Structures are given as C-alpha cells and as structure tokens.
C-alpha positions as CSV (number, residue, x, y, z in Angstrom):
1,X,-25.3,-14.1,26.3
2,X,-26.0,-11.6,23.5
3,X,-25.3,-12.8,20.0
4,X,-25.6,-11.6,16.5
5,X,-26.2,-14.2,13.8
6,X,-23.5,-14.6,11.1
7,X,-25.0,-15.5,7.6
8,X,-23.0,-18.7,7.5
9,X,-24.4,-19.8,10.8
10,X,-21.7,-18.6,13.2
11,X,-22.8,-16.3,16.0
12,X,-20.9,-13.2,17.0
13,X,-20.5,-12.8,20.8
14,X,-21.6,-9.3,21.6
15,X,-20.9,-9.8,25.3
16,X,-17.4,-10.9,24.4
17,X,-16.9,-7.7,22.3
18,X,-18.1,-5.5,25.2
19,X,-15.7,-7.3,27.6
20,X,-12.9,-6.7,25.1
21,X,-13.7,-3.0,24.9
22,X,-13.7,-2.7,28.7
23,X,-10.5,-4.6,29.1
24,X,-8.8,-2.6,26.4
25,X,-9.9,0.7,27.9
26,X,-8.4,-0.4,31.2
27,X,-5.2,-1.3,29.4
28,X,-5.0,2.2,28.0
29,X,-4.6,3.6,31.5
30,X,-1.5,1.5,32.2
31,X,1.8,2.6,30.8
32,X,5.2,1.0,30.9
33,X,7.9,3.0,32.6
34,X,9.6,3.7,29.3
35,X,6.4,4.5,27.3
36,X,7.0,7.8,25.5
37,X,3.4,8.9,26.2
38,X,4.3,9.8,29.7
39,X,6.3,12.8,28.4
40,X,2.9,14.3,27.3
41,X,2.2,15.1,31.0
42,X,-0.3,13.7,33.5
43,X,-3.1,16.2,32.6
44,X,-3.1,15.0,29.0
45,X,-3.1,11.3,30.1
46,X,-6.1,11.9,32.4
47,X,-8.0,13.4,29.6
48,X,-7.4,10.4,27.4
49,X,-10.5,8.4,28.3
50,X,-12.7,11.4,29.4
51,X,-12.4,13.4,26.2
52,X,-10.4,11.5,23.5
53,X,-11.4,14.0,20.8
54,X,-9.6,16.7,22.7
55,X,-6.5,14.5,23.1
56,X,-6.6,13.7,19.3
57,X,-6.7,17.5,18.5
58,X,-3.7,18.2,20.8
59,X,-1.6,15.4,19.3
60,X,-2.7,16.2,15.7
61,X,-1.5,19.8,16.2
62,X,1.9,18.6,17.5
63,X,2.3,16.1,14.6
64,X,2.0,18.9,12.1
65,X,4.4,21.4,13.8
66,X,7.6,19.6,12.7
67,X,8.6,17.1,10.1
68,X,7.4,13.7,11.0
69,X,10.8,12.4,12.0
70,X,11.4,15.3,14.4
71,X,8.1,15.0,16.3
72,X,8.5,13.6,19.8
73,X,7.2,10.0,20.0
74,X,5.0,11.0,22.9
75,X,2.6,12.8,20.6
76,X,2.4,9.8,18.2
77,X,1.6,7.6,21.2
78,X,-1.0,10.1,22.4
79,X,-2.7,10.2,19.0
80,X,-2.7,6.4,18.9
81,X,-4.2,5.8,22.3
82,X,-6.7,8.6,22.0
83,X,-7.9,7.3,18.7
84,X,-8.3,3.8,20.1
85,X,-10.1,5.1,23.2
86,X,-12.5,7.0,20.9
87,X,-13.1,3.8,18.9
88,X,-13.7,1.6,21.9
89,X,-16.1,4.1,23.6
90,X,-18.0,4.5,20.3
91,X,-18.1,0.7,19.9
92,X,-19.7,0.3,23.3
93,X,-22.3,3.0,22.5
94,X,-22.8,1.4,19.1
95,X,-23.6,-2.0,20.6
96,X,-26.2,-0.5,23.0
97,X,-27.9,1.6,20.3
98,X,-31.1,0.6,18.6
99,X,-30.1,1.7,15.1
100,X,-28.6,-0.9,12.7
101,X,-24.9,-1.5,13.3
102,X,-23.9,-1.2,9.7
103,X,-24.8,2.5,9.8
104,X,-22.7,3.4,12.8
105,X,-19.3,1.8,12.1
106,X,-17.8,4.5,9.9
107,X,-16.5,6.8,12.7
108,X,-15.1,3.8,14.6
109,X,-13.2,2.4,11.6
110,X,-12.0,5.9,10.7
111,X,-10.5,6.5,14.1
112,X,-8.6,3.2,14.1
113,X,-7.3,3.7,10.5
114,X,-6.2,7.2,11.1
115,X,-4.1,5.9,14.0
116,X,-2.6,3.3,11.7
117,X,-1.9,5.7,8.9
118,X,-0.7,8.7,10.9
119,X,1.4,6.9,13.5
120,X,1.6,3.2,12.8
121,X,-0.2,2.5,16.1
122,X,3.1,1.6,17.8
123,X,2.7,-0.6,20.9
124,X,-1.0,-1.0,20.1
125,X,-1.0,-2.9,16.8
126,X,-2.5,-6.0,18.2
127,X,-5.3,-4.1,20.0
128,X,-6.2,-2.3,16.9
129,X,-6.1,-5.5,14.8
130,X,-8.2,-7.4,17.3
131,X,-10.9,-4.8,17.4
132,X,-11.1,-4.5,13.6
133,X,-11.3,-8.3,13.4
134,X,-14.3,-8.3,15.8
135,X,-15.9,-5.5,13.9
136,X,-15.4,-7.4,10.7
137,X,-17.6,-10.2,12.1
138,X,-20.3,-7.7,12.9
139,X,-20.5,-6.5,9.3
140,X,-20.3,-9.9,7.6
141,X,-24.1,-10.1,7.3
142,X,-23.9,-7.3,4.6
143,X,-22.3,-9.7,2.2
144,X,-23.5,-13.0,0.6
145,X,-21.5,-16.2,1.3
146,X,-18.6,-16.4,-1.1
147,X,-19.4,-20.0,-2.0
148,X,-21.6,-18.9,-4.9
149,X,-19.8,-16.0,-6.4
150,X,-21.4,-14.2,-9.3
151,X,-19.4,-14.4,-12.5
152,X,-19.7,-10.7,-13.0
153,X,-17.8,-9.8,-9.9
154,X,-14.9,-8.5,-11.9
155,X,-13.3,-5.2,-12.7
156,X,-14.0,-3.1,-15.8
157,X,-12.3,-4.3,-18.9
158,X,-11.2,-0.9,-20.2
159,X,-7.6,-1.0,-21.4
160,X,-4.8,1.6,-22.1
161,X,-2.8,1.2,-25.3
162,X,-0.6,-1.8,-25.2
163,X,2.9,-1.2,-26.7
164,X,4.8,-3.5,-29.0
165,X,7.7,-5.1,-27.1
166,X,11.0,-4.6,-29.1
167,X,13.6,-5.3,-26.4
168,X,12.1,-8.0,-24.2
169,X,13.4,-8.9,-20.8
170,X,14.5,-12.5,-20.3
171,X,11.8,-14.8,-18.9
172,X,12.3,-17.9,-16.9
173,X,10.6,-20.2,-14.3
174,X,13.8,-20.0,-12.4
175,X,14.9,-22.1,-9.4
176,X,16.2,-20.6,-6.2
177,X,19.7,-21.9,-7.0
178,X,19.6,-20.6,-10.5
179,X,18.5,-17.2,-9.2
180,X,21.4,-17.0,-6.9
181,X,23.7,-17.6,-9.8
182,X,21.8,-14.9,-11.8
183,X,22.6,-12.4,-9.0
184,X,26.3,-12.7,-9.7
185,X,25.7,-10.5,-12.7
186,X,22.2,-9.2,-11.9
187,X,19.9,-8.0,-14.6
188,X,16.1,-7.7,-14.9
189,X,14.3,-11.0,-15.1
190,X,10.6,-12.0,-15.6
191,X,9.8,-14.9,-13.3
192,X,7.0,-17.1,-14.5
193,X,4.8,-19.3,-12.3
194,X,6.1,-18.1,-8.9
195,X,2.7,-16.9,-7.7
196,X,0.6,-20.0,-8.6
197,X,0.2,-21.0,-4.9
198,X,-1.1,-17.5,-3.8
199,X,-4.7,-17.5,-2.7
200,X,-5.0,-14.0,-4.0
201,X,-5.0,-15.5,-7.5
202,X,-7.4,-18.3,-6.8
203,X,-9.6,-19.1,-3.9
204,X,-9.5,-15.6,-2.4
205,X,-9.2,-13.6,-5.6
206,X,-8.3,-10.0,-5.6
207,X,-9.7,-9.8,-9.1
208,X,-13.2,-9.9,-7.4
209,X,-14.1,-6.4,-6.2
210,X,-16.7,-7.8,-3.7
211,X,-13.9,-9.8,-2.0
212,X,-11.8,-6.7,-1.5
213,X,-14.8,-4.7,-0.2
214,X,-15.5,-7.6,2.2
215,X,-11.9,-7.6,3.5
216,X,-12.1,-3.8,4.1
217,X,-15.2,-3.8,6.3
218,X,-17.6,-3.1,3.5
219,X,-15.2,-0.6,2.0
220,X,-15.0,1.5,5.3
221,X,-11.3,1.1,5.7
222,X,-9.3,4.3,4.9
223,X,-6.5,4.3,2.4
224,X,-4.1,7.1,1.2
225,X,-4.7,7.8,-2.5
226,X,-2.5,9.7,-5.0
227,X,-4.6,11.9,-7.3
228,X,-3.3,12.2,-10.9
229,X,-1.4,9.9,-13.3
230,X,2.1,10.4,-11.8
231,X,3.7,12.2,-8.8
232,X,5.7,14.3,-11.3
233,X,2.6,15.8,-12.9
234,X,1.3,19.3,-12.2
235,X,-1.8,19.1,-10.0
236,X,-0.8,15.9,-8.4
237,X,-2.0,15.5,-4.8
238,X,-2.9,13.0,-2.1
239,X,-5.9,12.4,0.1
240,X,-7.2,9.8,2.6
241,X,-10.6,8.3,1.6
242,X,-12.6,5.1,2.3
243,X,-11.7,2.1,0.2
244,X,-15.3,2.1,-1.2
245,X,-15.0,5.7,-2.4
246,X,-11.6,4.8,-4.0
247,X,-13.2,1.8,-5.8
248,X,-16.4,3.6,-6.9
249,X,-14.6,6.8,-8.0
250,X,-11.4,5.6,-9.6
251,X,-11.5,1.8,-10.2
252,X,-15.1,0.6,-10.9
253,X,-16.2,3.5,-13.1
254,X,-15.1,2.6,-16.6
255,X,-15.9,6.2,-17.8
256,X,-14.2,8.0,-15.0
257,X,-11.9,10.8,-16.2
258,X,-10.0,11.4,-12.9
259,X,-7.2,9.0,-11.8
260,X,-6.6,7.8,-8.3
261,X,-3.8,5.4,-7.3
262,X,-3.2,3.5,-4.1
263,X,0.6,3.6,-4.5
264,X,3.5,2.4,-2.4
265,X,1.2,1.8,0.6
266,X,1.9,-0.7,3.3
267,X,-1.6,-2.1,3.0
268,X,-0.7,-5.4,4.5
269,X,0.4,-4.0,7.9
270,X,-2.9,-2.0,7.9
271,X,-5.1,-5.0,6.8
272,X,-3.3,-8.2,7.9
273,X,-6.0,-10.5,6.5
274,X,-5.0,-9.5,3.0
275,X,-1.4,-10.3,3.9
276,X,-2.6,-13.9,4.4
277,X,-3.5,-14.1,0.7
278,X,0.1,-13.7,-0.5
279,X,3.5,-14.9,0.6
280,X,7.0,-13.5,0.4
281,X,8.9,-15.0,-2.5
282,X,11.8,-17.3,-1.5
283,X,14.0,-15.3,-3.8
284,X,13.8,-12.4,-1.4
285,X,15.9,-14.4,1.1
286,X,18.9,-14.7,-1.2
287,X,22.0,-12.6,-0.7
288,X,22.0,-9.9,-3.4
289,X,25.0,-7.9,-4.6
290,X,25.7,-4.4,-3.3
291,X,24.5,-1.2,-4.9
292,X,26.3,-0.6,-8.2
293,X,28.8,2.3,-8.3
294,X,27.5,5.3,-10.2
295,X,23.9,4.5,-9.5
296,X,21.5,7.1,-8.0
297,X,21.6,5.1,-4.7
298,X,25.3,4.6,-4.5
299,X,26.9,6.1,-1.4
300,X,23.6,6.8,0.3
301,X,22.8,5.6,3.8
302,X,20.2,3.0,3.1
303,X,18.8,1.2,6.2
304,X,19.3,-2.6,6.4
305,X,16.1,-4.6,6.2
306,X,15.6,-7.5,8.5
307,X,12.6,-8.6,6.5
308,X,11.4,-7.7,3.0
309,X,9.4,-4.5,2.8
310,X,5.9,-5.0,1.2
311,X,3.9,-2.3,-0.6
312,X,0.6,-2.4,-2.5
313,X,0.0,-0.7,-5.9
314,X,-3.7,-0.7,-6.9
315,X,-5.4,1.5,-9.5
316,X,-7.2,1.8,-12.9
317,X,-5.7,1.6,-16.3
318,X,-3.4,4.6,-17.1
319,X,-1.7,5.0,-13.8
320,X,2.0,5.7,-14.2
321,X,5.1,5.4,-12.0
322,X,7.6,7.8,-13.7
323,X,11.2,6.7,-14.5
324,X,12.9,6.2,-11.1
325,X,15.2,4.0,-9.1
326,X,14.6,2.1,-5.8
327,X,17.0,1.9,-2.8
328,X,16.6,-1.8,-2.6
329,X,16.4,-4.9,-4.8
330,X,12.8,-5.4,-5.8
331,X,10.5,-8.2,-6.9
332,X,7.3,-6.8,-8.4
333,X,4.4,-9.3,-8.4
334,X,1.4,-8.9,-10.6
335,X,-1.8,-10.1,-9.0
336,X,-4.5,-8.5,-11.1
337,X,-4.4,-7.1,-14.6
338,X,-1.4,-6.1,-16.8
339,X,1.4,-3.5,-16.6
340,X,4.0,-2.3,-19.1
341,X,7.5,-1.9,-17.5
342,X,10.6,-0.4,-19.1
343,X,14.0,-0.6,-17.4
344,X,17.4,1.2,-17.9
345,X,20.7,0.0,-16.5
346,X,22.5,2.3,-14.0
347,X,25.2,2.9,-16.7
348,X,22.6,4.8,-18.7
349,X,22.0,7.3,-15.9
350,X,23.6,10.3,-17.6
351,X,21.2,10.0,-20.5
352,X,18.2,9.9,-18.2
353,X,18.5,13.4,-16.7
354,X,18.1,12.7,-13.0
355,X,16.4,15.4,-11.0
356,X,18.2,17.2,-8.1
357,X,17.2,18.8,-4.8
358,X,13.6,20.2,-5.3
359,X,12.0,22.2,-2.5
360,X,14.4,20.7,0.0
361,X,13.6,17.1,-1.2
362,X,16.2,14.8,-2.8
363,X,14.6,13.8,-6.1
364,X,17.8,12.4,-7.7
365,X,16.2,9.0,-7.9
366,X,13.6,10.3,-10.5
367,X,14.2,11.2,-14.1
368,X,13.2,14.6,-15.6
369,X,12.3,12.8,-18.9
370,X,8.5,12.3,-19.4
371,X,8.9,8.8,-20.6
372,X,5.1,8.3,-21.0
373,X,5.0,10.9,-23.7
374,X,7.9,9.2,-25.6
375,X,6.6,5.7,-25.0
376,X,3.0,6.5,-26.1
377,X,4.2,8.8,-28.9
378,X,2.2,11.7,-27.4
379,X,4.8,14.5,-27.8
380,X,8.3,14.8,-29.4
381,X,11.2,16.5,-27.7
382,X,11.2,19.3,-30.2
383,X,13.5,21.6,-28.3
384,X,16.1,18.9,-27.7
385,X,15.9,19.2,-24.0
386,X,16.6,15.5,-23.5
387,X,18.7,14.8,-26.5
388,X,20.8,12.0,-24.9
389,X,17.7,10.1,-23.9
390,X,17.0,8.9,-27.4
391,X,20.3,6.9,-27.3
392,X,19.6,5.3,-23.9
393,X,19.3,1.5,-24.1
394,X,16.5,-0.2,-22.3
395,X,14.6,-3.5,-21.9
396,X,10.9,-3.9,-21.5
397,X,8.1,-6.3,-20.7
398,X,4.4,-6.7,-20.2
399,X,3.6,-8.2,-16.8
400,X,0.6,-10.5,-16.8
401,X,-1.3,-11.9,-13.8
402,X,0.9,-14.3,-12.0
403,X,4.1,-12.9,-13.3
404,X,6.9,-11.5,-11.2
405,X,9.7,-9.1,-12.2
406,X,13.1,-8.9,-10.6
407,X,14.4,-5.3,-10.6
408,X,18.0,-5.0,-9.5
409,X,18.8,-2.1,-7.1
410,X,19.8,1.0,-8.9
411,X,18.0,0.1,-12.2
412,X,15.8,2.8,-13.5
413,X,12.2,1.7,-14.2
414,X,9.0,3.2,-15.7
415,X,5.7,1.5,-15.1
416,X,2.3,2.0,-16.8
417,X,-0.9,0.1,-16.0
418,X,-2.7,-1.3,-19.1
419,X,-5.8,-2.4,-17.2
420,X,-7.1,-2.2,-13.6
421,X,-4.0,-3.5,-11.8
422,X,-3.1,-4.7,-8.4
423,X,0.6,-5.4,-7.8
424,X,2.7,-6.1,-4.7
425,X,6.4,-5.1,-4.5
426,X,8.9,-6.8,-2.2
427,X,12.0,-4.7,-1.4
428,X,15.0,-6.5,0.2
429,X,18.8,-6.1,0.6
C-alpha cells in the first residue's frame, strides 16, 4: 500500500485516494432518471470524461447567456460534473507524477471551487467535500503541528478611527426565555458571552492567520472578493482569487492601500471544516415577529428559511457595509476584531433616502446617504441633499470579539470595521 507520511504521525493512504478517484469517475457516468444533466444531450455527456475542459467551456458559455435564475439546470449540472471530472483526472495524474504534490494542487482545487462558487455543486456536494478532505491530508505536511503555535501568528494591529458612542444599544447576557419576551417589541440588542463555547475563539482560533490558511489547503481555496470599501462606491468590483492572495494582498499587509472584502459569502457551505468551529445561536430558533409595516422589506415575497442562513464577513480595517436593511432577522457574531455598527428604526426610513430601481436592480434596501462621510466627519452635506437625515434617530455600538448583535428585520444598519475583522451573520425568519 502506498502511503504519505503526515507530520503528526498519521499516514495518508494514496492507494485509497486513487480508488476514490476511480469510483467517483465511474459515478459521474451514472445519472438518475430525473437528473437535469440528461437534457444536455448524449454527445455532451460522452465528452464529460474524455475532454472535461471542453464540457466546462460549453457549460460556462450557457451560464452567461441568461441571468442565473433563467439558466437551464442541465448546464449547471454539466459545469459541476465536468469540473469534478477534471479534478479527479488531474488528481490521478498528480499522484503518479514525480514532482512534489504541493506544486500541483492549484488547478485541482480551482476546478472544485469554481464548481462550488458557480453552481453550488448540486447533487455532488459530498463528492466534492470528500475529495477536498483527502487533498487536505496531502498538504498537511506544509504546516507545523498546531500544538506549539507561535505567539506572533496574529493579524496586523492597524486600526481605523474608533468613534465615541453617544446612543448605545442595550447590552445583556440574555437567556432564551428573556429573548423571546424581547421579541414582542423587538429592538437591537448586544448579546454578551453567547460565543464563549465556539472553538473559533479558542482552541481553533480564527484570529490566527496560519490556522485559516491551513483550513483552506494552504490558501489555495478560491473565494469571491469585493474590491473597494463599499458596494455603493465608484470603481467597486468583484473577483475570484485564492484565499492566500486575499490574505497577502488585503489582510496581512498593514500598509496596503487597496481594500478587499470577503462579504456575505456562504464560506461554510464551501469549507465545512470551518463550519465546525462555530454553532448556530439558540436564539435563531425562536419565533420572531413579522416584518414591520412601512419597512423596505414589507410586502415583498421573502422565502421562508427552514434553517438559518449563514454568511461570512472577513476583511481589513476600513471595510464598510453601507446603510441598508436585510430581508430577515439577523444575529451578527463578532469572531475576530472590532466593528462599529449604527442602526435606524424602520420608522426613520423617509429620512434615510432609500434608493430605487437602478439598472434594473431593486436597490430600495440601500440608503443614498453616505453615512461613512457623516460618521467620520469627512464631508458635510453642503448642498442639503439629505437634509432630513440629520434629524434621523439612531442607536450604535462597537462589537468586540465574542459579542453578538441582534438586528430586527427591517432595521437599517451601517457597519464599519475598526480592525481586521471576521464576523458571521445568521439570518432567520
């Protein structure tokens, strides 16, 4: 049996990995009767294992012809299976090659992550996760054991200006029963101590860059990154890059001038091992009140969630989420660093100048007011464009590591990172 020695003494079964690749390739040739991929045609299916790159190109073209929701599911399935086939064939070639494995993994990981990001890898989630888990074992020799972590495995200490808190949000180490009572007349609430049991704050710390790189296959995993301080800024854009490039360029360089933000991304579906470092707050399983009348989300068709929806927010000091509302109740949990948050009640909406339809997109959940310029005293509204805004009432807080913030549905909120920050939001209804 061929093995590869793990630094902590555990051997990786290379023969087992090859068998997994062969079995998975064989599974890619078998389709259920109702599998959408069959609508792509038999010629396309035959090409899947012979020339996966060609199948990826065909599916990629189809995915970009129409808006995502209008694309036939068969092309998403084809993109998924072709990407997996490419990764499996490359893994087999990779294991039989003489060159060091660590230099040949990038294309394999990229193919799998593009499937996850572009299509969600429907019907193949477990296959993708199993292959990535096995590849993770192959790369573990690139990292020292975490038993003796160096004390300097931390993020840069650069900070953005910390504002004075004049209208503080109530703070409480609230019980589940007391929170249910709070929901009868819901308002923002800072919840202390609710994350103390999370491994992400202690034994598997997200405040250690080396740990995050380890969990992302040495930083090879791909992530979608927003470029710029805020999605309302001119020049804002998005790109998909490796986690290591994101860390090196935007997070670990204390003198970096450009800003990149891993924002509102379902990182935990993509990398389930990180999901094991956190847990869904019990408060998310309460029965919240309906959306308030007159809010930006009132009257809209908001899907019901069977389980809370998780998103990651990770970036350097200075990243901004402009004043906006969410379609669900939200518990925002601060895992690393500090954030300033300002909230306005739905009854203040007319003073917040909501946007409208812009280039065919409903932006009514986002304010036209550049709150960061007001909050940081960068620029006065000299022309009186937002005259009512100065009278809008708000509450505010600074979220520290281990804090959670309950944001009721329909409440406007503006968020600014004061340090390198990693947060997790939990939407529920």
